[in-house]
BABA-48263 format. One record per residue (C-alpha): residue in one letter; x, y, z. Coordinates in steps of 0.1 Angstrom, whole numbers, plus 2048, in hexadecimal, padded with zeros to 3 digits. Example, Ala and Ser with C-alpha at 12.3 -4.5 7.8 and 13.67 -1.06 7.14 Angstrom:
residues 2
A87B7D384E S8897F5847 
end
This chain:
residues 436
MD576A9A71 SD3C6B9A83 PD176B2A7B SD116D4A6D TD2E6D0A55 TD236AFA48 AD006BBA41 TD0E6D8A2E AD246C2A19 DD076ABA0F TCF06C7A03 WCEE6DB9E3 PD046EA9D4 HD226D69DF GD286BE9C4 PD1E6AF9A2 RD056969B1 QCF26B19C3 LCF16C59A2 VCE46A798E SCC96A19A9 TCBE6C69A6 LCBE6C4981 ACA86A4982 WC8D6B6996 LC8E6D5981 RC8C6C0962 LC6B6B196E CC5E6D4975 AC696DF952 VC576C2942 AC376CA953 GC3A6EF94B QC426E9927 AC266D1922 LC0D6E9931 TC1B70691C VC186F28FB ABF56E7904 FBEB70B90C VBF97198EC ABEC6FD8D5 VBC96FA8E5 WBC071B8F6 LBD27338DE DBCC71C8C1 LBEE7228B1 PBFB70A897 IC1B7018A8 AC2F6E18A3 VC1E6CD8BE GC2C6AB8B3 PC516B58B3 LC4C6C98D3 AC3D6AA8E4 IC5A6958D9 GC736AE8E8 IC5F6AF909 AC5D689909 IC83686905 LC8869E922 AC6F68A938 AC8166992F FCA2679938 AC94685959 LC8A661962 FCAD655958 ACBD66F96E FCA966398C WCB463F985 RCD864B981 LCD765C9A3 ACCA63C9B3 QCEA62A9A9 PD096299C0 WD216359A5 PD306579AB VD24675996 GD40689987 SD416AD97A AD436A2956 ED2368D95A AD116AB96A VD1B6C094C VD0D6A5934 HCEC6A8946 ICEC6CE943 ACF66CB91E ICD86B4916 DCC06CC928 TCCF6E9914 ICCC6D78F3 VCA86CC8F9 LC9F6EF904 GCB06FD8E5 YC9C6E48D0 LC7B6EF8DF LC847148DB YC8D70D8B6 LC6A7018B1 TC5A71F8C2 GC6A73E8B6 GC8F73A8BF AC9F7588CF TC7E76B8CC NC6E7538E4 PC6B765906 FC76745918 VC99746907 SCA7756927 LCA4734938 LCC472B926 VCD573F942 MCCA72695D PCE370A954 ICFF723958 TCF372D97A LCF0709986 TD126FF979 AD2371E988 AD157159AA AD216F19AB LD3D6EA992 PD606F898A RD66715972 LD706FF955 YD4E6EE955 VD3D70F959 AD4F71C93A AD446FE927 VD1F702931 AD2072792A TD2F721907 LD13707900 ACF871F90B AD0673C8F7 TD0A7278D8 TCE671B8DC YCDA73F8DE LCEE74A8C0 VCE172D8AB LCBD7368B5 LCC37598A9 RCC974C886 WCB472C883 YC91727892 LC6D722888 PC5A74388D LC3B7428A3 PC1A746890 YC04764895 VBE67628AC HBC476189B GBB5783897 DB9577B8AB RBAA7798CB SBAA7968E3 YBCF7968E7 NBEC7998CE VC0F78B8C9 FC207A78DC NC0A7A28FB LC1277D8FB HC377848F8 VC3679B915 AC2378192A GC3C767920 MC5977E92B AC4878494C IC4475F952 SC68759948 FC74774960 VC6076597D IC6F743976 TC92750972 AC90766991 GC8174B9A6 LC9B73199D LCB87499A0 GCAC7559C2 FCA87319CE FCCA7259C3 ICDD7449CD ACCD7439EF GCD671F9F3 LCFA7269E8 ACFC743A01 GCEF72EA1D AD07712A15 LD2472AA14 RD1A739A36 AD17716A45 RD3A70DA37 QD4972DA44 AD3A727A67 AD47704A67 SD69710A5C ED6A72AA78 HD6070FA91 ED7C6F8A85 RD95715A87 ED8B71DAAB RD8C6F8AB4 ADAF6F5AA4 LDBB713AB8 RDAD706AD8 DDBB6E3AD2 EDDD6F2ACA GDDC704AEC IDD26E5AFE LDEE6D1AED AE076EBAF8 IDFA6E9B1C ADFB6C3B1B TE1F6C4B0E QE296DCB2A AE176C7B44 AE2A6A7B39 GE4B6BAB3C TE416C8B5D AE376A5B6A HE59698B60 EE6B6B5B71 LE576B3B91 NE5E68EB96 TE82693BA2 PE7C6AEBBC LE5D69CBC7 SE7167CBCD TE8A690BE1 ME6F69FBF6 RE6067DBFE TE82670C08 LE8868DC1F LE6668BC2E TE6C666C36 EE8D66FC47 LE7D68BC5B RE61675C67 RE7B65BC72 EE8F675C85 HE72688C95 GE5B66BC9D DE5C674CC2 QE4B696CBB PE2668ECB5 QE1C6B0CA7 LE396B2C8F AE3568DC85 EE10694C7D DE196B2C67 LE3469DC56 AE1C681C50 LE0469AC40 LE206A7C29 AE2A684C20 GE0667CC16 QE0469BC01 AE25692BF0 DE1766FBE9 RDF8680BDA CE0E695BC3 RE21675BB9 DE00664BB0 IDF4682B9C LE14682B88 RE1265DB82 EDEE661B77 LDF767DB60 VE12667B4F ADFA64AB4D VDDF660B3D GDF866CB23 RE03648B1C NDDF63CB18 QDD765AB02 LDF4653AEB ADEB62EAEA GDC6637AE3 KDB961AAF7 PD99622B09 ED8F60EB28 RD715F7B26 TD595FDB43 TD35606B49 ID25628B4C GD1E622B71 AD43619B78 YD4F637B64 VD3964FB78 DD4263EB99 AD68642B92 AD63667B8A RD4F66BBAA RD6A65ABBF SD85671BB0 FD6F68FBB6 AD68685BDA LD8E683BE1 LD946A4BCF RD776B7BDE PD6B6A6BFE ED596C6C09 ID406C3BEC ED216ADBEF LD1B69BBCE ECF6692BC8 YCF4674BB1 ACD865CBAB PCE2640B93 DCCB635B78 ECCA60FB77 ACC260FB52 VCE2622B4B VCFD617B64 ED015F4B55 RD06600B31 PD285F5B25 VD3E611B16 HD62618B0E ID70637B20 VD90649B18 PDA3659B35 AD9B67CB28 LD76675B2C RD7A66DB51 HD8D68DB56 AD726A0B43 LD57696B5C ID6E69EB79 ND746C0B6A LD4F6C7B68 LD496BBB8C ND666D0B98 ND5A6F0B86 AD376E9B94 GD456E6BB7 DD57707BB4 AD37718BA7 SD2270ABC4 RD3C715BDE SD3D738BCF AD1773BBD8 GD1B72CBFB ED0E70ABF0 SD206E8BF3 RD0A6D3BDC VD106C7BB9 ACF86B0BA5 LD02695B8C QCEB681B75 ACF2668B5A ACD8660B3F ICD5653B1C VCBF669B06 GCBA660AE1 GCDB64EADC WCEF667AF1 LCFE663B13 ECF7682B27 LD0C68AB45 RCFA6A7B57 VD0D6BBB71 RCFB6D6B84 DD086EFB9C YCF5706BB3 GD0B725BAD PD02747BA0 GCFB73AB7D LD06746B5B DD0A76CB56 AD1A769B34 PD15754B14 AD18730B1D PD3C724B1E GD31704B0D GD2C717AEC AD3F711ACC SD5872CAD3 ID63720AF6 GD87726AFD FD9A727B1E FD7C736B31 TD7A73AB56 TD6674FB6F KD7B745B8D RD9575DB9A DDB0742B9C GDA472CB7F LDB8725B60 GD99720B49 LDA56FDB3E GD896E7B4D LD6D6F0B35 AD846F3B17 LD926D0B1D TD706C2B23 KD626D1B04 AD7F6C6AEF TD7B6A2AFC AD566A2AF4 ED5B6AFAD1 RD76695AC9 LD5D67BAD2 GD4168BABD GD3069AADB ED296BCAE9 LD296D0B09 ID0A6E5B10 AD066FEB2C QCE2707B38 RCD171BB53 PCBA703B65 DC9C70DB7A GCA6716B9D GCC7726B94 GCEA719B8E TCF870AB6F LCF26E9B5D QD0E6DBB48 RD036BFB31 LD1F6AAB23 RD0F697B06 LD22679AF5 PD15662ADA VD1063FAE9 SD1A62FAC8 VD3D63EACB LD41634AEF ED37610AE7 ND5260FACC AD73603ADA GD87614ABF HD7E638AC7 DD9864FAD4 VD9E674ADA 
end
């Protein structure tokens, strides 16, 4: 799971625990607001309301808020039924307070809608129906049974209607603010989940293509082994028969060397596949890993000058490297070599560093640079800018990085060219059990 996906799953409104946490904080705000409202009505407006029973209801709500915070600190899981119990207690206490202050005629009666909104954003429909039924029942009860609010004394400059309108305005502001906040949070979470789902879909499609290519490559390696063995046998016979012709013998020796090179490549392909299936990474150091990739690149591209200055603080760090990771670095170097050659350059720079718990392998070319969105983006497929390229190098490298919890980032450095940053978590590389 990518980091963006995990963060989305741990935030509101994805689950009962997050809902209970949200309710706990809202409950504290409600306690403070209710206490201030009662004090304002009883002291400033001098209305003979039931201050004692109201204080008891607010105190019960405050005590339950403290209990909710204690409950959230426990390791036990929070289920949907428990979240509904929390909402039911809030609804019953709110109904009790409304009963003492005018019932359905109280302008704050619209706050009974909020529990339904919160439940709909986090819980299944069955629980939403239960909360909606409870809120509707509370409202209907308040229509029939309640204590009417007393009239304001005549020496005041305002009347009951004005106070009711002011209460409706405050209730509207509270409801609109809470609805806007939670609906915006829900929309953001849905957008993040949709983006993560799209990313996973693209990754699955890419990996499916890579798997198909790997299967074809394994079959091709098996099929090439027989004709290659025949070619090597014939070359040996030809060298023996024409050893007295220096020019022809030299050409035959070159062909024999290329055939041996093809044999080694096929053996390496089979070995990589076997190691990948076994899932056994090789224990080495960062310096040895980079040096092995450099040697392979030097044999592959002898015409390219590789600039590399080892960092003594990094090279001795022990890690576990899977074969695919070595090929990922070689792919980056090979692509960088092609880019530099296209601009008439023969240099490629390589740097290894550890930054904030991440191993960064930075490969820079001196080519024309990026003229399109970076191939290292989330939607990378089989991308290539080379006339005879297959577009597999970056796709394979990015797939390997993502399976190890890393990433591949393409940047435009100062001075031109392209900088590819292969970032891998050191904690994963130090774990002998990782695989791709």
